[in-house]
BAKE-30068 format. One record per residue (C-alpha): y, x negated, z negated; residue in three letters. Coordinates in Angstrom, 2 decimals, always signed. Each point is the difference from the previous one (the first is absolute). Layout:
REM residues N
<c2 = Y c1 = X c3 = Z code = ALA>
...
This chain:
REM residues 227
<c2 = +133.25 c1 = -61.72 c3 = -138.17 code = MET>
<c2 = -2.41 c1 = +0.86 c3 = +2.77 code = MET>
<c2 = -1.25 c1 = -3.61 c3 = +0.33 code = ASN>
<c2 = -0.99 c1 = -0.02 c3 = -3.62 code = GLN>
<c2 = -1.86 c1 = +3.28 c3 = +0.28 code = ARG>
<c2 = -1.91 c1 = -1.27 c3 = +3.04 code = ILE>
<c2 = -0.95 c1 = -3.22 c3 = -1.71 code = ARG>
<c2 = -1.01 c1 = +1.55 c3 = -3.33 code = GLU>
<c2 = -1.88 c1 = +2.86 c3 = +1.62 code = ARG>
<c2 = -1.90 c1 = -2.37 c3 = +2.22 code = ARG>
<c2 = -0.91 c1 = -2.14 c3 = -2.98 code = SER>
<c2 = -1.02 c1 = +3.10 c3 = -2.01 code = GLU>
<c2 = -2.42 c1 = +1.00 c3 = +2.70 code = LEU>
<c2 = -1.45 c1 = -3.55 c3 = +0.38 code = GLY>
<c2 = +1.01 c1 = -0.19 c3 = +3.67 code = LEU>
<c2 = +1.11 c1 = -3.19 c3 = +1.82 code = THR>
<c2 = +2.89 c1 = -0.38 c3 = +2.33 code = GLN>
<c2 = -2.54 c1 = -0.70 c3 = +2.74 code = THR>
<c2 = -1.81 c1 = +3.33 c3 = -0.60 code = ILE>
<c2 = +3.30 c1 = +1.85 c3 = +0.10 code = ILE>
<c2 = +1.02 c1 = -1.72 c3 = +3.19 code = ALA>
<c2 = -3.27 c1 = +0.73 c3 = +1.77 code = LYS>
<c2 = +0.08 c1 = +3.65 c3 = -1.03 code = PHE>
<c2 = +3.51 c1 = +0.55 c3 = +1.30 code = ILE>
<c2 = -0.32 c1 = -2.30 c3 = +3.06 code = GLY>
<c2 = +2.76 c1 = -2.50 c3 = -0.87 code = VAL>
<c2 = +0.10 c1 = -3.68 c3 = -0.94 code = SER>
<c2 = -0.65 c1 = -1.21 c3 = -3.57 code = LYS>
<c2 = +3.53 c1 = -1.48 c3 = +0.12 code = ALA>
<c2 = +1.43 c1 = +3.47 c3 = +0.51 code = SER>
<c2 = -1.69 c1 = +1.32 c3 = -3.17 code = VAL>
<c2 = +1.26 c1 = -3.11 c3 = -1.82 code = SER>
<c2 = +3.52 c1 = +0.70 c3 = +1.24 code = ASN>
<c2 = -0.25 c1 = +3.60 c3 = -1.25 code = TRP>
<c2 = -1.08 c1 = -1.18 c3 = -3.47 code = GLU>
<c2 = +2.80 c1 = -2.61 c3 = -0.37 code = ILE>
<c2 = +2.59 c1 = +2.48 c3 = +1.37 code = GLY>
<c2 = +0.94 c1 = -1.88 c3 = +3.14 code = ASP>
<c2 = -0.87 c1 = +3.07 c3 = +2.07 code = SER>
<c2 = -1.31 c1 = +3.57 c3 = -0.40 code = LYS>
<c2 = -2.87 c1 = +1.84 c3 = +1.68 code = PRO>
<c2 = +1.21 c1 = +2.50 c3 = +2.55 code = LYS>
<c2 = -1.29 c1 = +2.93 c3 = +1.97 code = GLY>
<c2 = -3.77 c1 = +0.35 c3 = +0.20 code = GLU>
<c2 = -0.42 c1 = -3.32 c3 = -1.90 code = ASN>
<c2 = +1.70 c1 = +1.61 c3 = -3.01 code = PHE>
<c2 = -2.33 c1 = +3.01 c3 = -0.06 code = TYR>
<c2 = -3.11 c1 = -2.11 c3 = +0.49 code = LYS>
<c2 = +1.11 c1 = -2.20 c3 = -2.92 code = LEU>
<c2 = +0.32 c1 = +3.17 c3 = -2.14 code = CYS>
<c2 = -3.48 c1 = +0.98 c3 = +1.17 code = GLU>
<c2 = -1.70 c1 = -3.25 c3 = -0.95 code = ILE>
<c2 = +1.88 c1 = -0.21 c3 = -3.27 code = LEU>
<c2 = -0.82 c1 = +3.66 c3 = -0.73 code = LYS>
<c2 = +3.54 c1 = +1.02 c3 = -0.86 code = CYS>
<c2 = +2.54 c1 = +2.50 c3 = +1.23 code = SER>
<c2 = +2.87 c1 = -1.09 c3 = +2.29 code = PRO>
<c2 = +2.44 c1 = +1.30 c3 = -2.60 code = GLU>
<c2 = -1.48 c1 = -2.33 c3 = -2.66 code = TRP>
<c2 = +0.04 c1 = -2.90 c3 = +2.45 code = MET>
<c2 = +3.67 c1 = +0.56 c3 = +0.80 code = LEU>
<c2 = +1.42 c1 = +1.02 c3 = -3.40 code = ARG>
<c2 = -2.66 c1 = -0.65 c3 = -2.63 code = GLY>
<c2 = -0.45 c1 = +3.76 c3 = -0.63 code = LYS>
<c2 = -3.03 c1 = +2.30 c3 = +0.03 code = SER>
<c2 = -2.22 c1 = -2.69 c3 = -1.51 code = VAL>
<c2 = -2.57 c1 = +2.69 c3 = -0.76 code = ASP>
<c2 = -0.57 c1 = +0.51 c3 = +3.76 code = ASN>
<c2 = -2.80 c1 = -2.51 c3 = -0.19 code = TYR>
<c2 = -2.90 c1 = -0.68 c3 = -2.42 code = ARG>
<c2 = -1.61 c1 = -3.37 c3 = -0.57 code = LYS>
<c2 = -3.48 c1 = +1.46 c3 = -0.40 code = ASP>
<c2 = -0.12 c1 = +1.37 c3 = +3.53 code = ILE>
<c2 = +1.18 c1 = -3.15 c3 = +1.75 code = VAL>
<c2 = -2.79 c1 = -1.71 c3 = +1.95 code = PRO>
<c2 = -0.60 c1 = -3.76 c3 = -0.42 code = LYS>
<c2 = +1.30 c1 = -2.19 c3 = +2.70 code = HIS>
<c2 = -3.45 c1 = -0.65 c3 = +1.37 code = LYS>
<c2 = -0.32 c1 = +3.72 c3 = +0.77 code = ASP>
<c2 = +3.33 c1 = +0.20 c3 = +1.74 code = ILE>
<c2 = -0.11 c1 = -2.43 c3 = +2.91 code = VAL>
<c2 = -3.27 c1 = +1.10 c3 = +1.61 code = PRO>
<c2 = +1.20 c1 = +3.56 c3 = -0.06 code = LYS>
<c2 = +2.99 c1 = -0.86 c3 = +2.09 code = HIS>
<c2 = -1.43 c1 = -2.48 c3 = +2.47 code = LYS>
<c2 = +1.75 c1 = +1.70 c3 = +2.83 code = ASP>
<c2 = +3.45 c1 = -1.13 c3 = -1.15 code = ILE>
<c2 = -0.87 c1 = -3.57 c3 = -0.90 code = VAL>
<c2 = +1.55 c1 = -2.42 c3 = +2.56 code = PRO>
<c2 = -2.65 c1 = -1.10 c3 = +2.51 code = LYS>
<c2 = -0.66 c1 = -3.65 c3 = +0.81 code = PRO>
<c2 = +1.31 c1 = -1.73 c3 = +3.16 code = ASN>
<c2 = -1.90 c1 = +1.15 c3 = +3.05 code = GLY>
<c2 = -0.32 c1 = +3.58 c3 = -1.17 code = PHE>
<c2 = +1.49 c1 = +2.56 c3 = +2.39 code = VAL>
<c2 = +2.72 c1 = +2.04 c3 = -1.70 code = HIS>
<c2 = +1.35 c1 = +3.28 c3 = +1.38 code = LYS>
<c2 = +3.72 c1 = +0.25 c3 = -0.78 code = ILE>
<c2 = +2.70 c1 = +2.39 c3 = +1.25 code = PRO>
<c2 = +1.81 c1 = -1.04 c3 = +3.21 code = LEU>
<c2 = +3.70 c1 = +0.84 c3 = -0.55 code = ILE>
<c2 = +2.72 c1 = -0.01 c3 = +2.73 code = PRO>
<c2 = +2.39 c1 = -2.90 c3 = -0.46 code = TRP>
<c2 = +3.06 c1 = +2.19 c3 = -0.53 code = LEU>
<c2 = -1.87 c1 = +2.05 c3 = -2.60 code = GLN>
<c2 = -1.12 c1 = -2.90 c3 = -2.19 code = VAL>
<c2 = +2.77 c1 = +0.75 c3 = -2.50 code = VAL>
<c2 = -1.76 c1 = +3.39 c3 = -0.56 code = ASN>
<c2 = -3.49 c1 = -1.60 c3 = -0.16 code = ARG>
<c2 = -0.81 c1 = +1.89 c3 = -3.22 code = ASP>
<c2 = -0.12 c1 = +3.28 c3 = +1.91 code = LEU>
<c2 = -2.33 c1 = -1.42 c3 = +2.60 code = PHE>
<c2 = -2.21 c1 = -1.74 c3 = -2.55 code = SER>
<c2 = -0.37 c1 = +3.13 c3 = -2.12 code = ALA>
<c2 = -0.97 c1 = +2.01 c3 = +3.03 code = GLU>
<c2 = -2.50 c1 = -2.66 c3 = +1.11 code = PHE>
<c2 = -1.64 c1 = -0.08 c3 = -3.40 code = ARG>
<c2 = -0.08 c1 = +3.76 c3 = -0.29 code = ARG>
<c2 = -1.54 c1 = +1.06 c3 = +3.29 code = ASN>
<c2 = +0.00 c1 = -2.96 c3 = +2.38 code = GLY>
<c2 = +2.26 c1 = +1.88 c3 = +2.50 code = SER>
<c2 = +2.23 c1 = -3.04 c3 = +0.53 code = SER>
<c2 = -0.90 c1 = -2.62 c3 = +2.55 code = GLN>
<c2 = -2.16 c1 = -2.68 c3 = -1.47 code = CYS>
<c2 = -0.28 c1 = -3.76 c3 = +0.78 code = TYR>
<c2 = -2.95 c1 = -2.22 c3 = -0.71 code = LYS>
<c2 = +0.51 c1 = -3.49 c3 = -1.29 code = THR>
<c2 = -1.94 c1 = -2.76 c3 = -1.74 code = THR>
<c2 = +3.03 c1 = -1.17 c3 = -1.95 code = ALA>
<c2 = -0.62 c1 = -0.14 c3 = -3.77 code = ASN>
<c2 = +2.35 c1 = +2.78 c3 = -1.15 code = VAL>
<c2 = +0.40 c1 = +2.52 c3 = -2.79 code = GLY>
<c2 = -0.24 c1 = +3.75 c3 = +0.12 code = GLN>
<c2 = +3.69 c1 = +0.59 c3 = +0.87 code = ASN>
<c2 = -0.03 c1 = -2.23 c3 = +3.03 code = ALA>
<c2 = +1.10 c1 = +1.31 c3 = +3.41 code = PHE>
<c2 = +0.47 c1 = -1.21 c3 = +3.52 code = ALA>
<c2 = +2.96 c1 = +0.41 c3 = +2.38 code = THR>
<c2 = +0.82 c1 = -1.18 c3 = +3.52 code = ARG>
<c2 = +3.01 c1 = -2.22 c3 = -0.37 code = ALA>
<c2 = +2.86 c1 = +0.31 c3 = +2.43 code = GLU>
<c2 = +0.55 c1 = -2.96 c3 = +2.29 code = ASP>
<c2 = +3.30 c1 = -1.10 c3 = -1.51 code = HIS>
<c2 = -1.61 c1 = -0.28 c3 = -3.44 code = ALA>
<c2 = -2.68 c1 = -2.39 c3 = +1.22 code = ILE>
<c2 = +2.61 c1 = -1.92 c3 = +2.00 code = GLN>
<c2 = +2.16 c1 = -0.42 c3 = -3.04 code = ASN>
<c2 = -2.97 c1 = -1.28 c3 = -2.03 code = LEU>
<c2 = -1.48 c1 = -2.51 c3 = +2.42 code = ALA>
<c2 = +2.86 c1 = -0.79 c3 = +2.34 code = GLY>
<c2 = -1.77 c1 = +1.13 c3 = +3.15 code = PHE>
<c2 = -0.81 c1 = +3.14 c3 = +1.92 code = GLN>
<c2 = -3.61 c1 = +1.00 c3 = -0.14 code = CYS>
<c2 = -1.23 c1 = +0.00 c3 = +3.65 code = PRO>
<c2 = -3.14 c1 = +2.05 c3 = -0.60 code = PHE>
<c2 = +0.59 c1 = +3.41 c3 = -1.44 code = GLY>
<c2 = +0.66 c1 = +1.77 c3 = -3.28 code = SER>
<c2 = -0.69 c1 = -1.79 c3 = -3.27 code = THR>
<c2 = -1.72 c1 = +1.88 c3 = -2.80 code = THR>
<c2 = +1.05 c1 = -1.08 c3 = -3.46 code = VAL>
<c2 = -2.25 c1 = +0.60 c3 = -3.04 code = VAL>
<c2 = +2.09 c1 = +0.38 c3 = -3.14 code = VAL>
<c2 = -1.00 c1 = +0.11 c3 = -3.62 code = ASP>
<c2 = +2.71 c1 = +1.36 c3 = -2.36 code = PRO>
<c2 = -1.90 c1 = -1.13 c3 = -3.08 code = ASP>
<c2 = -0.48 c1 = -3.63 c3 = +1.03 code = ALA>
<c2 = +1.69 c1 = -2.67 c3 = -2.03 code = ASN>
<c2 = +3.43 c1 = -1.21 c3 = +1.17 code = LEU>
<c2 = -0.47 c1 = -3.78 c3 = +0.24 code = THR>
<c2 = +2.12 c1 = -2.58 c3 = +1.69 code = ASN>
<c2 = -0.24 c1 = -0.13 c3 = +3.80 code = ASN>
<c2 = -1.96 c1 = +3.22 c3 = +0.57 code = VAL>
<c2 = +0.99 c1 = +2.24 c3 = +2.87 code = VAL>
<c2 = +1.39 c1 = +3.33 c3 = -1.14 code = VAL>
<c2 = +1.37 c1 = +3.23 c3 = +1.38 code = ILE>
<c2 = +3.34 c1 = +0.83 c3 = -1.57 code = ALA>
<c2 = +2.42 c1 = +2.95 c3 = +0.49 code = VAL>
<c2 = +3.80 c1 = -0.19 c3 = -0.01 code = PHE>
<c2 = +0.96 c1 = +2.91 c3 = -2.37 code = LYS>
<c2 = +3.30 c1 = +0.83 c3 = +1.69 code = HIS>
<c2 = -1.53 c1 = +0.61 c3 = +3.48 code = SER>
<c2 = -3.78 c1 = +0.25 c3 = -0.61 code = SER>
<c2 = -0.38 c1 = -2.84 c3 = +2.57 code = ASP>
<c2 = -3.28 c1 = -1.81 c3 = -0.35 code = LEU>
<c2 = -0.40 c1 = -3.76 c3 = +0.33 code = THR>
<c2 = -2.98 c1 = -2.29 c3 = -0.09 code = LEU>
<c2 = +0.76 c1 = -3.38 c3 = -1.50 code = LYS>
<c2 = -1.30 c1 = -2.78 c3 = -2.25 code = ARG>
<c2 = +0.80 c1 = +0.31 c3 = -3.70 code = LEU>
<c2 = +1.51 c1 = -3.01 c3 = -1.61 code = VAL>
<c2 = +0.07 c1 = -0.21 c3 = -3.83 code = LEU>
<c2 = +2.44 c1 = -2.35 c3 = -1.69 code = ASP>
<c2 = -0.05 c1 = +0.57 c3 = -3.70 code = GLY>
<c2 = +1.31 c1 = +3.58 c3 = -0.72 code = PRO>
<c2 = +1.39 c1 = +0.26 c3 = +3.53 code = ASN>
<c2 = -1.82 c1 = +1.48 c3 = +2.99 code = GLN>
<c2 = +0.76 c1 = -0.62 c3 = +3.66 code = TYR>
<c2 = -1.23 c1 = +1.32 c3 = +3.36 code = LEU>
<c2 = -0.44 c1 = -2.74 c3 = +2.59 code = LYS>
<c2 = -0.79 c1 = +0.11 c3 = +3.69 code = SER>
<c2 = -1.98 c1 = -2.77 c3 = +1.64 code = LEU>
<c2 = +2.63 c1 = +0.21 c3 = +2.72 code = ASN>
<c2 = +2.77 c1 = -2.31 c3 = -1.28 code = THR>
<c2 = +2.59 c1 = +1.99 c3 = +2.06 code = GLU>
<c2 = -0.21 c1 = +2.72 c3 = -2.69 code = TYR>
<c2 = +1.66 c1 = -0.48 c3 = -3.34 code = LYS>
<c2 = -1.83 c1 = +0.14 c3 = -3.32 code = ILE>
<c2 = +0.52 c1 = +3.31 c3 = -1.80 code = ILE>
<c2 = +0.59 c1 = -0.04 c3 = -3.76 code = HIS>
<c2 = -1.77 c1 = +3.02 c3 = -1.51 code = ILE>
<c2 = +2.22 c1 = +1.74 c3 = -2.55 code = LYS>
<c2 = +0.03 c1 = +3.75 c3 = -0.40 code = ASN>
<c2 = +0.22 c1 = +0.80 c3 = +3.69 code = ASP>
<c2 = -3.64 c1 = -0.72 c3 = +1.01 code = TYR>
<c2 = -3.31 c1 = +1.34 c3 = -1.18 code = ASP>
<c2 = -3.19 c1 = -1.87 c3 = +0.72 code = ILE>
<c2 = -2.61 c1 = +2.51 c3 = +1.25 code = ILE>
<c2 = -3.02 c1 = -2.23 c3 = -0.06 code = GLY>
<c2 = -1.67 c1 = -3.31 c3 = +0.88 code = VAL>
<c2 = -1.32 c1 = -0.42 c3 = +3.61 code = VAL>
<c2 = -3.70 c1 = -0.90 c3 = -0.39 code = LYS>
<c2 = -0.86 c1 = -0.15 c3 = +3.70 code = LYS>
<c2 = +1.76 c1 = +0.14 c3 = +3.46 code = MET>
<c2 = -2.30 c1 = +1.14 c3 = +2.85 code = GLU>
<c2 = +1.29 c1 = -0.32 c3 = +3.60 code = ILE>
<c2 = -1.37 c1 = +2.51 c3 = +2.46 code = GLU>
<c2 = -0.41 c1 = -1.67 c3 = +3.39 code = ILE>
């Protein structure tokens, strides 16, 4: 199982979950979830995990090609973090540059994020929100904000800073997509045991039970209104 390989390989290298999390740019809880099998690393996070654990993607996925790494060439954890300071999440107050993605293209955010990381040709947005390396910003459409707060913003567009790697905890605001139409919605996430619900602060809107018809794109870390 992948979770066992992650846990055993990390222990073999003498790395902590905190070190892994800082290297990749995710929370310690995310690494813990990978190791207990509650979730799996995806996209760039998966390849960075392979990098820090010095193993091939094939071995990580299937347990094959074990000889693709050698214990004697793996640096100690004290040598790893300083080398990759640029991807360690910055503290609150630090200005992050993240890709600014059109609202209707958020469902294809991986394309924009990849281009942004590769050559910076995408529009960028500066924020002081404490976010990970896969964060992005988008200017939410009026109806999404209205559905969330129950009022129409009288000022101008609202820029939403989203972190796809943030923990999904009760009552956080999230962007979710309805799979059958690719419609985006911005709602509060309500956790009730194994069940998940999307809830608007506007009581006129019904609570949505998340089953297999919605995907949560990420947690909203900051909403900035342009006056």
